[in-house]
PDB file of N, CA, C and O in Angstrom:
ATOM      1  N   MET A   1     109.626 115.429  75.312  1.00  0.00           N
ATOM      2  CA  MET A   1     109.205 114.048  75.343  1.00  0.00           C
ATOM      3  C   MET A   1     107.689 113.989  75.356  1.00  0.00           C
ATOM      4  O   MET A   1     107.018 114.921  75.800  1.00  0.00           O
ATOM      5  N   LEU A   2     107.170 112.896  74.870  1.00  0.00           N
ATOM      6  CA  LEU A   2     105.739 112.669  74.826  1.00  0.00           C
ATOM      7  C   LEU A   2     105.461 111.310  75.461  1.00  0.00           C
ATOM      8  O   LEU A   2     106.071 110.308  75.090  1.00  0.00           O
ATOM      9  N   THR A   3     104.537 111.284  76.419  1.00  0.00           N
ATOM     10  CA  THR A   3     104.131 110.040  77.054  1.00  0.00           C
ATOM     11  C   THR A   3     102.640 109.860  76.807  1.00  0.00           C
ATOM     12  O   THR A   3     101.832 110.599  77.369  1.00  0.00           O
ATOM     13  N   PRO A   4     102.259 108.890  75.976  1.00  0.00           N
ATOM     14  CA  PRO A   4     100.838 108.686  75.722  1.00  0.00           C
ATOM     15  C   PRO A   4     100.148 108.049  76.928  1.00  0.00           C
ATOM     16  O   PRO A   4     100.691 107.138  77.554  1.00  0.00           O
ATOM     17  N   ILE A   5      98.948 108.537  77.247  1.00  0.00           N
ATOM     18  CA  ILE A   5      98.158 108.013  78.357  1.00  0.00           C
ATOM     19  C   ILE A   5      96.744 107.786  77.844  1.00  0.00           C
ATOM     20  O   ILE A   5      96.147 108.662  77.219  1.00  0.00           O
ATOM     21  N   GLN A   6      96.221 106.604  78.116  1.00  0.00           N
ATOM     22  CA  GLN A   6      94.864 106.255  77.703  1.00  0.00           C
ATOM     23  C   GLN A   6      94.097 105.776  78.927  1.00  0.00           C
ATOM     24  O   GLN A   6      94.568 104.904  79.658  1.00  0.00           O
ATOM     25  N   ILE A   7      92.912 106.346  79.152  1.00  0.00           N
ATOM     26  CA  ILE A   7      92.078 105.957  80.295  1.00  0.00           C
ATOM     27  C   ILE A   7      90.724 105.507  79.760  1.00  0.00           C
ATOM     28  O   ILE A   7      90.081 106.203  78.974  1.00  0.00           O
ATOM     29  N   THR A   8      90.306 104.320  80.209  1.00  0.00           N
ATOM     30  CA  THR A   8      88.998 103.794  79.831  1.00  0.00           C
ATOM     31  C   THR A   8      88.309 103.264  81.081  1.00  0.00           C
ATOM     32  O   THR A   8      88.946 102.991  82.098  1.00  0.00           O
ATOM     33  N   GLU A   9      86.986 103.125  80.976  1.00  0.00           N
ATOM     34  CA  GLU A   9      86.201 102.560  82.075  1.00  0.00           C
ATOM     35  C   GLU A   9      85.188 101.612  81.466  1.00  0.00           C
ATOM     36  O   GLU A   9      84.496 101.956  80.508  1.00  0.00           O
ATOM     37  N   SER A  10      85.105 100.416  82.029  1.00  0.00           N
ATOM     38  CA  SER A  10      84.150  99.431  81.551  1.00  0.00           C
ATOM     39  C   SER A  10      83.763  98.514  82.698  1.00  0.00           C
ATOM     40  O   SER A  10      84.627  97.977  83.392  1.00  0.00           O
ATOM     41  N   ALA A  11      82.483  98.338  82.892  1.00  0.00           N
ATOM     42  CA  ALA A  11      81.947  97.428  83.914  1.00  0.00           C
ATOM     43  C   ALA A  11      82.522  97.715  85.304  1.00  0.00           C
ATOM     44  O   ALA A  11      82.817  96.793  86.066  1.00  0.00           O
ATOM     45  N   GLY A  12      82.677  99.000  85.624  1.00  0.00           N
ATOM     46  CA  GLY A  12      83.157  99.379  86.947  1.00  0.00           C
ATOM     47  C   GLY A  12      84.649  99.264  87.160  1.00  0.00           C
ATOM     48  O   GLY A  12      85.126  99.413  88.285  1.00  0.00           O
ATOM     49  N   VAL A  13      85.401  98.998  86.091  1.00  0.00           N
ATOM     50  CA  VAL A  13      86.860  98.898  86.190  1.00  0.00           C
ATOM     51  C   VAL A  13      87.477 100.021  85.363  1.00  0.00           C
ATOM     52  O   VAL A  13      87.239 100.121  84.160  1.00  0.00           O
ATOM     53  N   LEU A  14      88.269 100.862  86.019  1.00  0.00           N
ATOM     54  CA  LEU A  14      88.988 101.940  85.355  1.00  0.00           C
ATOM     55  C   LEU A  14      90.362 101.415  84.972  1.00  0.00           C
ATOM     56  O   LEU A  14      91.064 100.843  85.806  1.00  0.00           O
ATOM     57  N   THR A  15      90.747 101.604  83.722  1.00  0.00           N
ATOM     58  CA  THR A  15      92.064 101.167  83.250  1.00  0.00           C
ATOM     59  C   THR A  15      92.826 102.379  82.738  1.00  0.00           C
ATOM     60  O   THR A  15      92.309 103.167  81.946  1.00  0.00           O
ATOM     61  N   CYS A  16      94.051 102.514  83.195  1.00  0.00           N
ATOM     62  CA  CYS A  16      94.936 103.595  82.756  1.00  0.00           C
ATOM     63  C   CYS A  16      96.184 102.950  82.162  1.00  0.00           C
ATOM     64  O   CYS A  16      96.919 102.243  82.852  1.00  0.00           O
ATOM     65  N   ILE A  17      96.413 103.201  80.878  1.00  0.00           N
ATOM     66  CA  ILE A  17      97.605 102.677  80.213  1.00  0.00           C
ATOM     67  C   ILE A  17      98.532 103.852  79.934  1.00  0.00           C
ATOM     68  O   ILE A  17      98.156 104.815  79.266  1.00  0.00           O
ATOM     69  N   VAL A  18      99.742 103.756  80.456  1.00  0.00           N
ATOM     70  CA  VAL A  18     100.776 104.775  80.240  1.00  0.00           C
ATOM     71  C   VAL A  18     101.810 104.155  79.317  1.00  0.00           C
ATOM     72  O   VAL A  18     102.474 103.183  79.680  1.00  0.00           O
ATOM     73  N   GLY A  19     101.946 104.715  78.126  1.00  0.00           N
ATOM     74  CA  GLY A  19     102.901 104.184  77.156  1.00  0.00           C
ATOM     75  C   GLY A  19     104.325 104.631  77.468  1.00  0.00           C
ATOM     76  O   GLY A  19     104.564 105.471  78.336  1.00  0.00           O
ATOM     77  N   GLU A  20     105.251 104.047  76.738  1.00  0.00           N
ATOM     78  CA  GLU A  20     106.650 104.438  76.899  1.00  0.00           C
ATOM     79  C   GLU A  20     106.852 105.863  76.399  1.00  0.00           C
ATOM     80  O   GLU A  20     106.258 106.279  75.404  1.00  0.00           O
ATOM     81  N   ALA A  21     107.693 106.594  77.101  1.00  0.00           N
ATOM     82  CA  ALA A  21     108.001 107.963  76.699  1.00  0.00           C
ATOM     83  C   ALA A  21     108.756 107.946  75.375  1.00  0.00           C
ATOM     84  O   ALA A  21     109.645 107.123  75.156  1.00  0.00           O
ATOM     85  N   ARG A  22     108.378 108.883  74.490  1.00  0.00           N
ATOM     86  CA  ARG A  22     109.027 108.991  73.189  1.00  0.00           C
ATOM     87  C   ARG A  22     109.708 110.353  73.090  1.00  0.00           C
ATOM     88  O   ARG A  22     109.184 111.368  73.550  1.00  0.00           O
ATOM     89  N   GLY A  23     110.868 110.345  72.488  1.00  0.00           N
ATOM     90  CA  GLY A  23     111.622 111.579  72.344  1.00  0.00           C
ATOM     91  C   GLY A  23     112.811 111.573  73.284  1.00  0.00           C
ATOM     92  O   GLY A  23     113.010 110.631  74.051  1.00  0.00           O
ATOM     93  N   SER A  24     113.589 112.621  73.219  1.00  0.00           N
ATOM     94  CA  SER A  24     114.763 112.691  74.093  1.00  0.00           C
ATOM     95  C   SER A  24     115.171 114.147  74.295  1.00  0.00           C
ATOM     96  O   SER A  24     114.766 115.048  73.560  1.00  0.00           O
ATOM     97  N   PHE A  25     115.967 114.326  75.298  1.00  0.00           N
ATOM     98  CA  PHE A  25     116.566 115.620  75.588  1.00  0.00           C
ATOM     99  C   PHE A  25     117.777 115.363  76.466  1.00  0.00           C
ATOM    100  O   PHE A  25     117.890 114.300  77.076  1.00  0.00           O
ATOM    101  N   ALA A  26     118.676 116.323  76.533  1.00  0.00           N
ATOM    102  CA  ALA A  26     119.881 116.165  77.355  1.00  0.00           C
ATOM    103  C   ALA A  26     119.475 115.961  78.804  1.00  0.00           C
ATOM    104  O   ALA A  26     118.694 116.743  79.345  1.00  0.00           O
ATOM    105  N   GLY A  27     119.990 114.932  79.429  1.00  0.00           N
ATOM    106  CA  GLY A  27     119.682 114.658  80.823  1.00  0.00           C
ATOM    107  C   GLY A  27     118.416 113.841  81.030  1.00  0.00           C
ATOM    108  O   GLY A  27     117.951 113.700  82.161  1.00  0.00           O
ATOM    109  N   ARG A  28     117.855 113.303  79.960  1.00  0.00           N
ATOM    110  CA  ARG A  28     116.632 112.502  80.064  1.00  0.00           C
ATOM    111  C   ARG A  28     116.855 111.329  81.017  1.00  0.00           C
ATOM    112  O   ARG A  28     117.819 110.578  80.864  1.00  0.00           O
ATOM    113  N   PRO A  29     115.971 111.173  81.996  1.00  0.00           N
ATOM    114  CA  PRO A  29     116.120 110.043  82.913  1.00  0.00           C
ATOM    115  C   PRO A  29     115.787 108.733  82.197  1.00  0.00           C
ATOM    116  O   PRO A  29     114.937 108.709  81.306  1.00  0.00           O
ATOM    117  N   SER A  30     116.449 107.654  82.581  1.00  0.00           N
ATOM    118  CA  SER A  30     116.183 106.369  81.939  1.00  0.00           C
ATOM    119  C   SER A  30     114.890 105.746  82.464  1.00  0.00           C
ATOM    120  O   SER A  30     114.273 104.937  81.771  1.00  0.00           O
ATOM    121  N   GLU A  31     114.475 106.108  83.668  1.00  0.00           N
ATOM    122  CA  GLU A  31     113.247 105.594  84.261  1.00  0.00           C
ATOM    123  C   GLU A  31     112.443 106.753  84.834  1.00  0.00           C
ATOM    124  O   GLU A  31     112.981 107.819  85.136  1.00  0.00           O
ATOM    125  N   ARG A  32     111.138 106.518  84.977  1.00  0.00           N
ATOM    126  CA  ARG A  32     110.264 107.541  85.553  1.00  0.00           C
ATOM    127  C   ARG A  32     109.377 106.901  86.603  1.00  0.00           C
ATOM    128  O   ARG A  32     108.955 105.754  86.461  1.00  0.00           O
ATOM    129  N   ALA A  33     109.100 107.643  87.646  1.00  0.00           N
ATOM    130  CA  ALA A  33     108.125 107.219  88.653  1.00  0.00           C
ATOM    131  C   ALA A  33     106.801 107.898  88.311  1.00  0.00           C
ATOM    132  O   ALA A  33     106.789 108.986  87.736  1.00  0.00           O
ATOM    133  N   TYR A  34     105.691 107.258  88.664  1.00  0.00           N
ATOM    134  CA  TYR A  34     104.381 107.821  88.361  1.00  0.00           C
ATOM    135  C   TYR A  34     103.555 107.958  89.627  1.00  0.00           C
ATOM    136  O   TYR A  34     103.548 107.079  90.489  1.00  0.00           O
ATOM    137  N   LEU A  35     102.863 109.079  89.714  1.00  0.00           N
ATOM    138  CA  LEU A  35     101.913 109.346  90.782  1.00  0.00           C
ATOM    139  C   LEU A  35     100.608 109.744  90.108  1.00  0.00           C
ATOM    140  O   LEU A  35     100.520 110.797  89.477  1.00  0.00           O
ATOM    141  N   LEU A  36      99.597 108.894  90.246  1.00  0.00           N
ATOM    142  CA  LEU A  36      98.296 109.157  89.638  1.00  0.00           C
ATOM    143  C   LEU A  36      97.335 109.626  90.715  1.00  0.00           C
ATOM    144  O   LEU A  36      97.227 108.993  91.765  1.00  0.00           O
ATOM    145  N   ASN A  37      96.641 110.716  90.473  1.00  0.00           N
ATOM    146  CA  ASN A  37      95.582 111.202  91.352  1.00  0.00           C
ATOM    147  C   ASN A  37      94.296 111.193  90.543  1.00  0.00           C
ATOM    148  O   ASN A  37      94.144 111.961  89.593  1.00  0.00           O
ATOM    149  N   ILE A  38      93.379 110.325  90.922  1.00  0.00           N
ATOM    150  CA  ILE A  38      92.133 110.162  90.193  1.00  0.00           C
ATOM    151  C   ILE A  38      91.019 110.774  91.027  1.00  0.00           C
ATOM    152  O   ILE A  38      90.700 110.277  92.107  1.00  0.00           O
ATOM    153  N   HIS A  39      90.429 111.848  90.527  1.00  0.00           N
ATOM    154  CA  HIS A  39      89.399 112.586  91.243  1.00  0.00           C
ATOM    155  C   HIS A  39      88.020 112.017  90.942  1.00  0.00           C
ATOM    156  O   HIS A  39      87.773 111.445  89.880  1.00  0.00           O
ATOM    157  N   ARG A  40      87.124 112.196  91.923  1.00  0.00           N
ATOM    158  CA  ARG A  40      85.732 111.769  91.816  1.00  0.00           C
ATOM    159  C   ARG A  40      85.608 110.278  91.545  1.00  0.00           C
ATOM    160  O   ARG A  40      84.681 109.831  90.869  1.00  0.00           O
ATOM    161  N   GLN A  41      86.537 109.530  92.072  1.00  0.00           N
ATOM    162  CA  GLN A  41      86.534 108.079  91.934  1.00  0.00           C
ATOM    163  C   GLN A  41      85.591 107.475  92.968  1.00  0.00           C
ATOM    164  O   GLN A  41      85.665 107.831  94.144  1.00  0.00           O
ATOM    165  N   PRO A  42      84.698 106.559  92.552  1.00  0.00           N
ATOM    166  CA  PRO A  42      83.885 105.873  93.565  1.00  0.00           C
ATOM    167  C   PRO A  42      84.779 105.048  94.482  1.00  0.00           C
ATOM    168  O   PRO A  42      85.975 104.908  94.227  1.00  0.00           O
ATOM    169  N   GLU A  43      84.213 104.515  95.523  1.00  0.00           N
ATOM    170  CA  GLU A  43      85.004 103.741  96.487  1.00  0.00           C
ATOM    171  C   GLU A  43      85.863 102.699  95.781  1.00  0.00           C
ATOM    172  O   GLU A  43      85.430 102.071  94.815  1.00  0.00           O
ATOM    173  N   VAL A  44      87.076 102.525  96.275  1.00  0.00           N
ATOM    174  CA  VAL A  44      88.062 101.645  95.648  1.00  0.00           C
ATOM    175  C   VAL A  44      88.187 100.358  96.458  1.00  0.00           C
ATOM    176  O   VAL A  44      88.251 100.381  97.687  1.00  0.00           O
ATOM    177  N   HIS A  45      88.220  99.235  95.739  1.00  0.00           N
ATOM    178  CA  HIS A  45      88.382  97.948  96.396  1.00  0.00           C
ATOM    179  C   HIS A  45      89.748  97.334  96.113  1.00  0.00           C
ATOM    180  O   HIS A  45      90.320  96.664  96.973  1.00  0.00           O
ATOM    181  N   ALA A  46      90.275  97.563  94.899  1.00  0.00           N
ATOM    182  CA  ALA A  46      91.563  96.984  94.537  1.00  0.00           C
ATOM    183  C   ALA A  46      92.215  97.804  93.434  1.00  0.00           C
ATOM    184  O   ALA A  46      91.542  98.419  92.607  1.00  0.00           O
ATOM    185  N   VAL A  47      93.552  97.796  93.443  1.00  0.00           N
ATOM    186  CA  VAL A  47      94.344  98.443  92.407  1.00  0.00           C
ATOM    187  C   VAL A  47      95.410  97.442  91.979  1.00  0.00           C
ATOM    188  O   VAL A  47      96.039  96.801  92.821  1.00  0.00           O
ATOM    189  N   SER A  48      95.614  97.307  90.667  1.00  0.00           N
ATOM    190  CA  SER A  48      96.682  96.432  90.181  1.00  0.00           C
ATOM    191  C   SER A  48      97.562  97.200  89.198  1.00  0.00           C
ATOM    192  O   SER A  48      97.127  98.153  88.552  1.00  0.00           O
ATOM    193  N   TYR A  49      98.810  96.755  89.108  1.00  0.00           N
ATOM    194  CA  TYR A  49      99.828  97.374  88.261  1.00  0.00           C
ATOM    195  C   TYR A  49     100.437  96.261  87.419  1.00  0.00           C
ATOM    196  O   TYR A  49     101.097  95.368  87.951  1.00  0.00           O
ATOM    197  N   ASN A  50     100.220  96.311  86.108  1.00  0.00           N
ATOM    198  CA  ASN A  50     100.676  95.253  85.205  1.00  0.00           C
ATOM    199  C   ASN A  50     100.239  93.874  85.690  1.00  0.00           C
ATOM    200  O   ASN A  50     100.986  92.902  85.579  1.00  0.00           O
ATOM    201  N   GLY A  51      99.018  93.797  86.230  1.00  0.00           N
ATOM    202  CA  GLY A  51      98.442  92.539  86.667  1.00  0.00           C
ATOM    203  C   GLY A  51      98.728  92.138  88.098  1.00  0.00           C
ATOM    204  O   GLY A  51      98.104  91.207  88.607  1.00  0.00           O
ATOM    205  N   ALA A  52      99.652  92.810  88.763  1.00  0.00           N
ATOM    206  CA  ALA A  52     100.004  92.477  90.153  1.00  0.00           C
ATOM    207  C   ALA A  52      99.306  93.438  91.106  1.00  0.00           C
ATOM    208  O   ALA A  52      99.177  94.623  90.795  1.00  0.00           O
ATOM    209  N   PRO A  53      98.851  92.951  92.265  1.00  0.00           N
ATOM    210  CA  PRO A  53      98.183  93.848  93.211  1.00  0.00           C
ATOM    211  C   PRO A  53      99.118  94.944  93.734  1.00  0.00           C
ATOM    212  O   PRO A  53     100.299  94.708  93.990  1.00  0.00           O
ATOM    213  N   VAL A  54      98.562  96.138  93.882  1.00  0.00           N
ATOM    214  CA  VAL A  54      99.275  97.263  94.498  1.00  0.00           C
ATOM    215  C   VAL A  54      98.767  97.341  95.936  1.00  0.00           C
ATOM    216  O   VAL A  54      97.557  97.298  96.159  1.00  0.00           O
ATOM    217  N   PRO A  55      99.672  97.455  96.925  1.00  0.00           N
ATOM    218  CA  PRO A  55      99.218  97.462  98.320  1.00  0.00           C
ATOM    219  C   PRO A  55      98.414  98.706  98.684  1.00  0.00           C
ATOM    220  O   PRO A  55      98.763  99.828  98.317  1.00  0.00           O
ATOM    221  N   ALA A  56      97.331  98.474  99.415  1.00  0.00           N
ATOM    222  CA  ALA A  56      96.534  99.579  99.960  1.00  0.00           C
ATOM    223  C   ALA A  56      97.244 100.117 101.185  1.00  0.00           C
ATOM    224  O   ALA A  56      97.726  99.344 102.014  1.00  0.00           O
ATOM    225  N   LEU A  57      97.314 101.428 101.309  1.00  0.00           N
ATOM    226  CA  LEU A  57      97.949 102.074 102.455  1.00  0.00           C
ATOM    227  C   LEU A  57      96.867 102.845 103.202  1.00  0.00           C
ATOM    228  O   LEU A  57      96.184 103.686 102.617  1.00  0.00           O
ATOM    229  N   GLY A  58      96.714 102.563 104.478  1.00  0.00           N
ATOM    230  CA  GLY A  58      95.580 103.060 105.236  1.00  0.00           C
ATOM    231  C   GLY A  58      95.621 104.515 105.645  1.00  0.00           C
ATOM    232  O   GLY A  58      94.606 105.061 106.077  1.00  0.00           O
ATOM    233  N   ALA A  59      96.759 105.149 105.522  1.00  0.00           N
ATOM    234  CA  ALA A  59      96.871 106.538 105.972  1.00  0.00           C
ATOM    235  C   ALA A  59      97.739 107.338 105.006  1.00  0.00           C
ATOM    236  O   ALA A  59      98.603 106.787 104.324  1.00  0.00           O
ATOM    237  N   ARG A  60      97.499 108.624 104.960  1.00  0.00           N
ATOM    238  CA  ARG A  60      98.263 109.498 104.072  1.00  0.00           C
ATOM    239  C   ARG A  60      99.759 109.449 104.377  1.00  0.00           C
ATOM    240  O   ARG A  60     100.580 109.444 103.460  1.00  0.00           O
ATOM    241  N   GLN A  61     100.112 109.414 105.647  1.00  0.00           N
ATOM    242  CA  GLN A  61     101.528 109.373 106.026  1.00  0.00           C
ATOM    243  C   GLN A  61     102.199 108.110 105.497  1.00  0.00           C
ATOM    244  O   GLN A  61     103.339 108.159 105.036  1.00  0.00           O
ATOM    245  N   ALA A  62     101.496 106.976 105.562  1.00  0.00           N
ATOM    246  CA  ALA A  62     102.050 105.725 105.041  1.00  0.00           C
ATOM    247  C   ALA A  62     102.233 105.825 103.530  1.00  0.00           C
ATOM    248  O   ALA A  62     103.234 105.352 102.992  1.00  0.00           O
ATOM    249  N   PHE A  63     101.270 106.440 102.844  1.00  0.00           N
ATOM    250  CA  PHE A  63     101.359 106.619 101.400  1.00  0.00           C
ATOM    251  C   PHE A  63     102.557 107.490 101.043  1.00  0.00           C
ATOM    252  O   PHE A  63     103.320 107.152 100.138  1.00  0.00           O
ATOM    253  N   GLU A  64     102.723 108.589 101.734  1.00  0.00           N
ATOM    254  CA  GLU A  64     103.827 109.504 101.427  1.00  0.00           C
ATOM    255  C   GLU A  64     105.188 108.854 101.659  1.00  0.00           C
ATOM    256  O   GLU A  64     106.147 109.174 100.957  1.00  0.00           O
ATOM    257  N   ALA A  65     105.289 107.947 102.629  1.00  0.00           N
ATOM    258  CA  ALA A  65     106.564 107.300 102.949  1.00  0.00           C
ATOM    259  C   ALA A  65     106.868 106.110 102.038  1.00  0.00           C
ATOM    260  O   ALA A  65     108.026 105.709 101.925  1.00  0.00           O
ATOM    261  N   ALA A  66     105.863 105.544 101.395  1.00  0.00           N
ATOM    262  CA  ALA A  66     106.034 104.327 100.599  1.00  0.00           C
ATOM    263  C   ALA A  66     106.589 104.626  99.208  1.00  0.00           C
ATOM    264  O   ALA A  66     106.416 105.726  98.683  1.00  0.00           O
ATOM    265  N   SER A  67     107.258 103.634  98.620  1.00  0.00           N
ATOM    266  CA  SER A  67     107.737 103.774  97.249  1.00  0.00           C
ATOM    267  C   SER A  67     106.648 103.414  96.245  1.00  0.00           C
ATOM    268  O   SER A  67     106.687 103.856  95.097  1.00  0.00           O
ATOM    269  N   SER A  68     105.675 102.611  96.679  1.00  0.00           N
ATOM    270  CA  SER A  68     104.519 102.305  95.837  1.00  0.00           C
ATOM    271  C   SER A  68     103.343 101.906  96.725  1.00  0.00           C
ATOM    272  O   SER A  68     103.526 101.438  97.849  1.00  0.00           O
ATOM    273  N   GLY A  69     102.149 102.097  96.206  1.00  0.00           N
ATOM    274  CA  GLY A  69     100.934 101.753  96.940  1.00  0.00           C
ATOM    275  C   GLY A  69      99.822 102.703  96.558  1.00  0.00           C
ATOM    276  O   GLY A  69     100.014 103.607  95.745  1.00  0.00           O
ATOM    277  N   TRP A  70      98.643 102.492  97.158  1.00  0.00           N
ATOM    278  CA  TRP A  70      97.525 103.395  96.892  1.00  0.00           C
ATOM    279  C   TRP A  70      96.850 103.783  98.187  1.00  0.00           C
ATOM    280  O   TRP A  70      96.859 103.048  99.175  1.00  0.00           O
ATOM    281  N   TRP A  71      96.253 104.987  98.143  1.00  0.00           N
ATOM    282  CA  TRP A  71      95.556 105.539  99.305  1.00  0.00           C
ATOM    283  C   TRP A  71      94.264 106.174  98.828  1.00  0.00           C
ATOM    284  O   TRP A  71      94.262 106.974  97.893  1.00  0.00           O
ATOM    285  N   TRP A  72      93.180 105.818  99.469  1.00  0.00           N
ATOM    286  CA  TRP A  72      91.851 106.316  99.129  1.00  0.00           C
ATOM    287  C   TRP A  72      91.468 107.411 100.114  1.00  0.00           C
ATOM    288  O   TRP A  72      91.307 107.150 101.306  1.00  0.00           O
ATOM    289  N   ASN A  73      91.321 108.633  99.619  1.00  0.00           N
ATOM    290  CA  ASN A  73      90.879 109.750 100.442  1.00  0.00           C
ATOM    291  C   ASN A  73      89.360 109.813 100.304  1.00  0.00           C
ATOM    292  O   ASN A  73      88.837 110.457  99.394  1.00  0.00           O
ATOM    293  N   ASN A  74      88.660 109.142 101.211  1.00  0.00           N
ATOM    294  CA  ASN A  74      87.209 109.033 101.127  1.00  0.00           C
ATOM    295  C   ASN A  74      86.531 110.400 101.227  1.00  0.00           C
ATOM    296  O   ASN A  74      85.540 110.641 100.538  1.00  0.00           O
ATOM    297  N   GLY A  75      87.037 111.283 102.058  1.00  0.00           N
ATOM    298  CA  GLY A  75      86.432 112.603 102.230  1.00  0.00           C
ATOM    299  C   GLY A  75      86.434 113.418 100.952  1.00  0.00           C
ATOM    300  O   GLY A  75      85.458 114.107 100.654  1.00  0.00           O
ATOM    301  N   LYS A  76      87.523 113.350 100.191  1.00  0.00           N
ATOM    302  CA  LYS A  76      87.640 114.123  98.952  1.00  0.00           C
ATOM    303  C   LYS A  76      87.358 113.293  97.705  1.00  0.00           C
ATOM    304  O   LYS A  76      87.334 113.823  96.594  1.00  0.00           O
ATOM    305  N   LYS A  77      87.145 111.991  97.889  1.00  0.00           N
ATOM    306  CA  LYS A  77      86.900 111.078  96.762  1.00  0.00           C
ATOM    307  C   LYS A  77      88.041 111.122  95.748  1.00  0.00           C
ATOM    308  O   LYS A  77      87.821 111.201  94.540  1.00  0.00           O
ATOM    309  N   ILE A  78      89.269 111.069  96.275  1.00  0.00           N
ATOM    310  CA  ILE A  78      90.462 111.068  95.430  1.00  0.00           C
ATOM    311  C   ILE A  78      91.246 109.790  95.705  1.00  0.00           C
ATOM    312  O   ILE A  78      91.517 109.445  96.855  1.00  0.00           O
ATOM    313  N   LEU A  79      91.600 109.101  94.637  1.00  0.00           N
ATOM    314  CA  LEU A  79      92.454 107.926  94.724  1.00  0.00           C
ATOM    315  C   LEU A  79      93.853 108.344  94.309  1.00  0.00           C
ATOM    316  O   LEU A  79      94.045 108.876  93.215  1.00  0.00           O
ATOM    317  N   ALA A  80      94.826 108.111  95.168  1.00  0.00           N
ATOM    318  CA  ALA A  80      96.230 108.399  94.859  1.00  0.00           C
ATOM    319  C   ALA A  80      96.957 107.070  94.694  1.00  0.00           C
ATOM    320  O   ALA A  80      96.881 106.200  95.562  1.00  0.00           O
ATOM    321  N   ILE A  81      97.658 106.919  93.579  1.00  0.00           N
ATOM    322  CA  ILE A  81      98.405 105.693  93.289  1.00  0.00           C
ATOM    323  C   ILE A  81      99.848 106.075  93.015  1.00  0.00           C
ATOM    324  O   ILE A  81     100.123 106.905  92.149  1.00  0.00           O
ATOM    325  N   LYS A  82     100.763 105.472  93.747  1.00  0.00           N
ATOM    326  CA  LYS A  82     102.199 105.706  93.561  1.00  0.00           C
ATOM    327  C   LYS A  82     102.801 104.411  93.012  1.00  0.00           C
ATOM    328  O   LYS A  82     102.619 103.339  93.589  1.00  0.00           O
ATOM    329  N   LEU A  83     103.522 104.524  91.890  1.00  0.00           N
ATOM    330  CA  LEU A  83     104.080 103.351  91.227  1.00  0.00           C
ATOM    331  C   LEU A  83     105.601 103.406  91.210  1.00  0.00           C
ATOM    332  O   LEU A  83     106.183 104.491  91.230  1.00  0.00           O
ATOM    333  N   PRO A  84     106.251 102.242  91.173  1.00  0.00           N
ATOM    334  CA  PRO A  84     107.718 102.224  91.159  1.00  0.00           C
ATOM    335  C   PRO A  84     108.279 102.768  89.848  1.00  0.00           C
ATOM    336  O   PRO A  84     107.571 102.869  88.847  1.00  0.00           O
ATOM    337  N   ARG A  85     109.539 103.110  89.876  1.00  0.00           N
ATOM    338  CA  ARG A  85     110.216 103.651  88.698  1.00  0.00           C
ATOM    339  C   ARG A  85     110.284 102.581  87.611  1.00  0.00           C
ATOM    340  O   ARG A  85     110.534 101.409  87.891  1.00  0.00           O
ATOM    341  N   THR A  86     110.056 103.007  86.355  1.00  0.00           N
ATOM    342  CA  THR A  86     110.123 102.095  85.234  1.00  0.00           C
ATOM    343  C   THR A  86     110.429 102.864  83.954  1.00  0.00           C
ATOM    344  O   THR A  86     110.183 104.067  83.861  1.00  0.00           O
ATOM    345  N   ALA A  87     110.969 102.151  82.974  1.00  0.00           N
ATOM    346  CA  ALA A  87     111.199 102.732  81.650  1.00  0.00           C
ATOM    347  C   ALA A  87     110.208 102.146  80.654  1.00  0.00           C
ATOM    348  O   ALA A  87     110.202 102.538  79.487  1.00  0.00           O
ATOM    349  N   LYS A  88     109.375 101.216  81.096  1.00  0.00           N
ATOM    350  CA  LYS A  88     108.452 100.514  80.219  1.00  0.00           C
ATOM    351  C   LYS A  88     107.043 101.062  80.342  1.00  0.00           C
ATOM    352  O   LYS A  88     106.733 101.822  81.259  1.00  0.00           O
ATOM    353  N   SER A  89     106.197 100.668  79.408  1.00  0.00           N
ATOM    354  CA  SER A  89     104.791 101.042  79.500  1.00  0.00           C
ATOM    355  C   SER A  89     104.167 100.289  80.672  1.00  0.00           C
ATOM    356  O   SER A  89     104.697  99.280  81.136  1.00  0.00           O
ATOM    357  N   LEU A  90     103.033 100.802  81.138  1.00  0.00           N
ATOM    358  CA  LEU A  90     102.389 100.161  82.282  1.00  0.00           C
ATOM    359  C   LEU A  90     100.893 100.251  82.160  1.00  0.00           C
ATOM    360  O   LEU A  90     100.348 101.091  81.445  1.00  0.00           O
ATOM    361  N   SER A  91     100.232  99.348  82.890  1.00  0.00           N
ATOM    362  CA  SER A  91      98.774  99.317  82.914  1.00  0.00           C
ATOM    363  C   SER A  91      98.331  99.272  84.372  1.00  0.00           C
ATOM    364  O   SER A  91      98.802  98.442  85.151  1.00  0.00           O
ATOM    365  N   VAL A  92      97.424 100.169  84.730  1.00  0.00           N
ATOM    366  CA  VAL A  92      96.881 100.223  86.082  1.00  0.00           C
ATOM    367  C   VAL A  92      95.376  99.971  85.974  1.00  0.00           C
ATOM    368  O   VAL A  92      94.689 100.566  85.143  1.00  0.00           O
ATOM    369  N   GLN A  93      94.883  99.084  86.824  1.00  0.00           N
ATOM    370  CA  GLN A  93      93.451  98.827  86.868  1.00  0.00           C
ATOM    371  C   GLN A  93      92.934  99.104  88.270  1.00  0.00           C
ATOM    372  O   GLN A  93      93.550  98.719  89.264  1.00  0.00           O
ATOM    373  N   VAL A  94      91.771  99.790  88.333  1.00  0.00           N
ATOM    374  CA  VAL A  94      91.137 100.156  89.581  1.00  0.00           C
ATOM    375  C   VAL A  94      89.740  99.569  89.585  1.00  0.00           C
ATOM    376  O   VAL A  94      88.971  99.755  88.642  1.00  0.00           O
ATOM    377  N   SER A  95      89.421  98.856  90.660  1.00  0.00           N
ATOM    378  CA  SER A  95      88.066  98.328  90.782  1.00  0.00           C
ATOM    379  C   SER A  95      87.537  98.570  92.179  1.00  0.00           C
ATOM    380  O   SER A  95      86.405  98.196  92.484  1.00  0.00           O
TER     381      SER A  95
END
């Protein structure tokens, strides 16, 4: 399978577009969950998924337990975003 991913940055907003998966194989799941780890990201103020806000989670444990949300690791400058399962393309914006 092939999943196209496009990342752009403009005016301090990072946009990640994940296209629909193309191709097939035996046992192919109908939906996929996504976990994005964005390294060297400046401080994060908001994250949205297909235009809707993604909840900020204040601690790593809360992030690991949640089905979706984002967690900013200030010490390592890594943004982790967990998104719900979907079979459709998606757009994530970080500001």
